N, C-alpha and C positions, 0 to 999 in steps of 0.2 A: 613455516611456523620459528620465529626466531628465539631460542631459549636464553633465558634472563640469565644463568649460569653454565657455563660449558667448559668441559676438559678432556681432552684427549692424551694418550699417554703409551707407553711403550711400557708391558708387563714385564717384571725380570726373569718369569716362567711363561713356558707355554700355556696357554688360559683360550679354554674354549667357552665363548661367555654363558651358551644355552646350558651345556652339562654345569659347569659350575653355580648359576643362581637358579639352578632350574628347584633344587632343594626348598626351596623358599616357597614355591609355593604349594598353597592348600586346595589343592583338587581344580579341573579344571574351569568351577564356577568361581573360582575366590576372586572378588571384584574389587582387591587391589595389585591384580596382575594380568597383562593383558599381551600378546604378542600380537605384532599388527602385521600389515599385508607385505611389507617389505622384511620384515625376518627382525624388528627394532622389536626391544624387551623392554616393554611399560612397566611400573610397579612403585605402587604409592609408598611412603611411610613416614614417620613424623621424628624431627629432631627435636632439640631442643630451644631451636625458633621459632619452631613454629612447623605446618605440614607440607607436604612438597610431592610433586609427581616429577619423575624419572626416567627418561628413555637410552637405555643402553645400546651399543651398538656395536659391532667389531668391523670397521673399514676395512681391513687387512689383517690375516692369520696376527702377524703381530704387534697391531694397535687395535686398542679401545678405546670410546667415547662415550660419555654421559650428560646430557641434559636437562635439566632441571629447571622447574617453572615452581614458584610459590615464596612464603615466608620461609621456610625451613631448606630452599632449594641451593644457597650457600654452602652450607654445612655438610647435606647430602651428598653433594658432586663431590666438595674436598673428599668424603670418603670414601669414595667411589673405586678407588682404587684397593682401599683394604676389602670392602665387599665382596671385590672380585679375585681376593682369595693373593693380592699381594704380599700378604704375613704367612701363607701358607707355605711350608718348607718342606719338599719331599725326600732331600738327604737324610740318608741314613735310612730310607727304607728299601730293605731287600725284599722282594717278592718270595724266592726262596722256593716256590713251586711253579709248576711250568702252569698250570693255569691263572694265575696270580700275574704271572711274568707275563703273559700273552694279555691280558685284561690291564696290566700297565702300560704297555708298550703301544697297543690298541687305544687306549684314551690317554695320552699325554697332556691333554688339556684340560684335564678333572683337576679344578683345585677347592679346597676348602670355602668356602666364603664365611664374612665377619662380617653380621650387621650392628654390632654393636650397639643394638638393643633389645633389652632382653624382656620387657614385661613382653613386647610384640612377638617374641618367640615362644614366652611362657604360655600366654592364654589359650592358643591353639593347643599345644602340648598337653594342657589340662582337659581342653575340650576332645584328645585322643584317648584320656585314659579310662582303661577297661572299654570301650565300646569299639564299635569297628569304624574304621578309618571314613567310609563312606556317612556312615552317621555322624561325626566329629565335622567334616567335611559339610556339610548340610549345617552341623548347629552354628560354624563358624561364618558361613555363610550370613545364613538369617541375621545374626548381633551385628555382623558389620554393615551390614545394609542399613540395618536399622538404627543403629546409633551410630555408626562412622558419620564424617562430614565429607562434604564431597570434595571431590580432587581439585585441586586448580591444574590451571594451563591446560593447553588444547589435546587432552587426552582424545584414541581415536576413540574410544566407546565410555558408556558414564561410568565410572570408577569412584570410589572412595577409600577415604584415608581412615584407617584402624582410629576407633574411639581413646580421648584421653584417659587416662587412670584413672583421673576424676569421674567421667562417665562409664566406664567398667563397673566404679565401686558404688553409683548412683543407680543400677539398672533395677529395677524393680522383680518382685521373685515372680510374678506371674509371667514375666517376658523371657523370664530363662525356660522356664516350664512351658512356654512356648515353640522356644526355639529345640525343645527336646532334650535340655542339660538337667538332670538332678540336681536334688540341694547340696550333696555333696561337693559335686565341682563346682557349682556355682557360686558356693561361701569360700572354695579355695580361690579362685577367680578373685572375687571381693577383694578378699584379703588381703591377696598379692598387690591388687592396684592401691589399698590403703598405703603400702610400704614399698610401692614401687621406687621412692626416691634411693631406697635403702638397696633394694634390688639393683638397680643399675650400677649400681658400685661394684659391682660383679666384674664387670666388663677390666678393670685396671686392676683384679686381682688372679692369683697364681690359680691353675684348674684347679687345685686341692681346695683354695682357700673359696674360690667361688661354688663350687659344691656346698660344701659347708654354710656357706651364706643363704644360700636358695633352701637345702633342706632344713633351716632351721623355721619354713611356717609348715605348720599341719597341711598334708596333704600335697603335700611335694617329695617326692624319694627321689632314688638316685636315677630310676629311668627319666623319668620328667626333666632333673637337674642338667642328663645327660644330651636329651634334645633340643634344650636350649644353647647348652654349650657349643654343638655341630651347629649350630645358627648365628646365633649372639654372639661366640666368643669365637669362633674358627679354631673349634679343637677337636683336631686329625687324630686323636686317641679317645674319643668321649665316645663309649661304646653302650648301646640301652641295654644294660641289664635288665630283666626282669619283662623285654618283651615278649608278646603272646607267641610270634612265630620266629624271633631272630636265632635263637640259641640251633632250632631246629634248620633254620636256612642256612646256618653260616657250616653246620654238620656236615647237612648232604653235600652242601656245593665244595668244601673243601677235605670231608674225610668219609663223606657217602652213608653217613648214617645217623639217627638221631644225638642231639647232647642237651642234659642240660644246662644250667644258666653258668653253675659253677667248672662243667666241663669245659664249654666253652671259654670261658674267662682261662682258663688253664694252656689250653690249646692253640690261643691265640696269644700266649706270652712271646714268643720270637718276634712279633710286630708291637709289641709297643711303645705308644708315641703314635701309631699310625694304625690303630685297629679301626677309627670311623672311615680310616682312606679305605684301607680294605672291602667294608662293609659296600660303601659308595662304586669301588672297583667292580664288585661282583653285579652290582645291578646295572651299573654300565657297560657291561660286557654282555648282558642277558641272560645272566645265569637263573634258573628258575626254581620254584621254591621246591622244594620235596612233593612227593606224590601224598596227596591227603588222605590219611585213611580216621582219623579220628574227627568229632562234630566241629565245627566253624564255633567263633564267637559268634553268639545269637545277634538279631538287632533288638535292642530293649528302646522301644517306641516310650520315653518317661513321659510324654504331653499325655498319655492314656493313664498314668499311674496318679 
């Protein structure tokens, strides 16, 4: 299978392909993401030039390769180094404590990705608002399969490309309902899709201005803006304040106790500029969540409401 466009490069920092790009996957059944039998990582995306299917490989520890097919392949392949953490700079990150130091040394290739595609990160983040992750992933799968377009190129299995902004904005009420998405989240996505061009401008903004642009829209708060910044903007400091589990996870991992969001923010001040990196490193090191004593977030089937 000869790619329409291809690029091979040596990253400026150690980079682990799967660790770096894995945070972009929305559950094991994500129709935009697949790992083939040879370990190649397939991902579909949409660029200003059109849809693309991409295959990422790591031929050697210090070498990465991206191959692409489709109308958007040229642009997507050209931006592959950035997506795989070329802009991510760990300079100045001082773990400071034994657990983080071990995690950092044990995962030297973990980079913060930067897709440069705001709406593609925003929609699944909105779907994850105030529901359990499995439920949000199911909604994502249903909607992308239903309203996306077939992926170009020789993908090893059937894959699709995320819907265009116009398609997201035109999804009827009953389709949202059938995908288990309540009216509030559906309205937020439709509204965001209508303002997609303005939201995409956040890619060229400072982290503060990007967050301000995103949170201008009703239904998009600090948590959602941080989730977008982590993936679309490559922000190594974007901390998901307001997450249902994060403050207690970080609190128990690093200090052995529950924490409020405010306590977590204060305690993580020494890692300013790298707070999301800290969270990723804890996950990569296999640090477990705190023992559950309270109720889990319930599964709410909005299709039955």
